[in-house]
C-alpha positions, 0 to 999 in steps of 0.5 A, spaced: 500 500 500 502 506 498 504 512 503 501 518 502 506 524 501 505 531 504 510 537 503 512 541 509 516 547 508 520 546 515 526 542 517 525 535 518 529 530 523 528 523 525 525 522 532 522 529 532 515 530 533 512 535 528 505 538 527 503 539 520 501 545 517 494 547 515 494 544 508 497 538 510 493 537 516 486 538 512 488 533 507 490 528 512 485 529 517 479 531 514 480 529 506 483 522 508 481 521 515 487 518 517 488 516 524 493 515 530 498 509 528 497 510 521 503 512 517 505 518 512 511 520 508 513 527 508 518 531 504 521 538 505 525 539 498 532 537 501 532 530 497 530 526 502 523 522 504 521 522 511 517 516 514 512 519 519 507 516 524 501 519 526 500 520 533 494 525 534 489 527 528 483 531 528 480 535 522 484 541 523 490 538 527 495 533 525 501 531 529 506 526 527 513 523 529 518 522 524 521 515 524 526 514 519 529 518 513 532 515 506 535 519 500 530 520 494 534 518 488 528 520 483 532 526 480 534 526 473 541 527 471 539 532 466 538 539 469 532 542 465 530 550 466 524 551 462 522 558 460 515 558 458 511 564 455 505 564 459 499 561 456 491 562 457 487 559 461 489 552 465 494 551 459 499 554 463 497 550 470 497 544 465 504 545 463 507 546 469 504 540 473 506 535 467 513 538 466 515 537 474 512 530 473 517 529 467 523 532 471 524 539 470 528 543 475 526 550 474 521 554 471 521 561 469 514 564 466 515 569 460 512 575 457 513 576 449 510 580 444 504 575 442 503 573 449 496 573 450 496 574 458 496 580 461 498 580 468 502 584 473 502 587 480 498 583 485 495 578 480 501 576 478 504 575 485 498 571 486 499 567 480 506 565 481 504 563 488 498 558 485 503 555 480 508 554 486 503 550 489 501 546 483 509 544 483 508 542 490 502 537 488 506 535 482 512 533 487 507 529 492 504 525 486 510 524 482 515 522 488 520 527 487 523 530 494 526 536 490 521 542 489 522 545 482 522 553 483 517 558 479 522 564 478 519 571 478 516 572 471 520 576 466 521 579 459 523 574 454 529 578 452 531 579 459 531 571 460 535 570 454 540 574 456 542 571 462 548 568 463 548 560 463 553 554 462 547 551 459 545 549 452 540 553 450 534 551 445 529 554 441 523 550 437 523 552 430 520 549 424 526 551 419 531 548 424 536 543 421 536 537 426 532 535 432 534 532 439 537 526 436 542 531 433 544 534 439 550 534 444 550 537 450 557 540 453 554 538 460 547 536 463 544 543 463 539 545 458 535 552 457 529 550 453 525 556 451 517 555 449 514 560 445 506 562 446 500 560 442 502 565 436 509 563 436 515 568 437 515 574 432 521 574 427 524 579 431 524 575 437 527 569 433 533 573 431 534 575 438 534 568 440 540 567 435 544 573 438 544 570 444 546 563 442 540 559 442 540 553 438 534 551 434 531 544 434 525 541 430 520 536 433 517 534 427 513 536 421 506 537 425 505 544 429 504 543 436 500 547 441 505 550 446 503 546 452 504 540 447 511 542 445 513 543 452 512 536 454 514 533 448 521 536 448 522 535 455 520 528 454 525 527 448 530 530 452 529 526 458 529 520 453 536 522 450 540 525 455 536 523 462 532 518 465 526 516 461 526 509 457 
């Protein structure tokens, strides 16, 4: 029987008695209705899984005792930083959730010329918080104990100009080769995925100025969320831990 996994943003140690935060307590005590004596898994982003036993449980308060700690080796050797131009509706939520399941380590939401989403100020801050919660839920579900970061949203050019040792990739139908033709100098990739309408010609020229390599996925035109997840899967298959 699988053990329910709960993220807690706090230091964890074997032998410690710990009160779950409000969200964790509600899920364990009210939704799952788990009782004293049952076991759950905890993680805090440090790369370890913590087995804990419930010592007290109610709908609002759950106390556990941490029994053991084991290193979680589920992380891919490939470090993927996804730069995703913000998409409409729940497409961005879906892209974030599934990219975390597929092993990305960092996600930066981007604004471009053809980005159809207008967010700023408090609304943007709330969106970032919402997306980080989606990341946590995806880690709980997929068994990851490292929690990818949603970075503050930024302009496309600013992101492209950041200094990095990663191989920088951009999808484009005029590219001469696909992922099978790639080689990596290290295990780091910066992957740019444009909006529904694609990048403008000026933006494409700009990515070339910042040494992005254009790659081709295939003969069909993919939606932005499909393009992101297909590319991540292909990269993990060739350089990471899928397959």
